[in-house]
C-alpha positions, 0 to 999 in steps of 0.5 A: 457480503462486504458492506460499503459506504459510498460517498458521492454527491453527483447522483449520475456517478453515484448510480453508475458505481452503486450498480456496478458494486452491487452487481459485483456482490457488494452491499452499498449505502450511498451518502452525499455529504460529509455530515451524512458520512459521520452519521452513517458510520455511527449508526452502522458498521462498514467494511470500507468507506469510499470517500470523495473529497469534494462534497457538500457541508464538509470536505473529504479531508475534514471528514477524514480528520474527524474520523481519525481524531474523534474517539467517538468513531471506530479507529479501525474503520477502513477509508479509501479516498476516491477522487478527481483530486489525485496529485501527489500533494492530495494523496500525501495529505489524505494518507497523513490524515489517516486514509488507508488508500487512494483511487483516482476517479480519472485513472480507472474505468468503473470495472477497474475501480471494482478490481481496486475495491476487491483488492483493498477488501482482500487486503483489509480482510487479510490484515484483520486475520493476520495481525498476529501472523506467525513466521517464527523462522523469520522473526525469531520471537514467535509473535510475528514480529520481525526482530532485527530485520532491516530494509533499505527502501529506495524510492523518490516519490513521497507518497509511496515512501509515506504509504509503504514505509509506514506500513512496513515500520508498523509491521515491526521492520526497521526501514531506511529510505534513500530518495536518489540513486547515488545515495541509494547505491552507497547504502546498498554497497555498505551493507547491513540490510536484510532486504532491498526494496527499490524503484527501478527508476530513481534519480541518478543511478537506477534501481536495475543497476543498483541490483546489478552492483549489489550482486557483485558484493559478498553480502549481496549475492543472495540478498532478497530484492523487491523491485518496484515500478510505476511505468513498466508493463508487468512483463517488462518488470518481470523480465528485468527481475528474473534476469537479476534474481529478484524475489518479487516485482510489483507495479507500485500503483497496483499494490497496497502497503499491506500487500507489499508487506505481506510479500516482504513477510513471505520473502523472509519466511522463504529465506528462513526455510531455505536456511534450514534446509 
């Protein structure tokens, strides 16, 4: 049974979510202050810390900084921020401080928060099991490292560039980021990449048009593409992807960095298997 440290100082909110988590099969410990978080993680082990930012004694940001910079604490501890402070700047600051994810209090119902929790727990469990994941055909070194694989990532929102780009680089990929359609199209047409990941809506030339232009080039006819969106419905995104020969489509607000990285690994593995047929 996964064990969660739930950091929430409002008794009413804490009770609602504690009951929701427990009825969904989680063991939950609730603490209300920043200093209580630090004590709790020293005294026990948790699969995930769900951390509010506005709490007594120490802010959530201060707690994050302490947990990530003080060697007394487990640096592999998984921390997901759960807060009403959910601007792009808030998210970016938390990620820079070492948060593993972010859930908006105002953007999800309790049931949806539980689904997000399950997703994060699956991600962290899978990540732990597959840190040494082997996909020899795709990597070439037998140790799960994607030697020589270059990814072009077209995305204009800094929080997603930071989250996804960092995780892909940690996996061993070389990632080039372009934040506008014009330079993204130029880089796409120039070639030299093994995979394109693009948001469908970026300033200037849209991601869908970039994919269509890519398919007209010799080097891009069969290049794998992953298409992201924050606004389209799943069905709309899938329809666009199917019409452009896209390998995967994801709502970027509903996929974690590790899930995207796993999908990238699978795309390269499948491409390598097709090449060996």
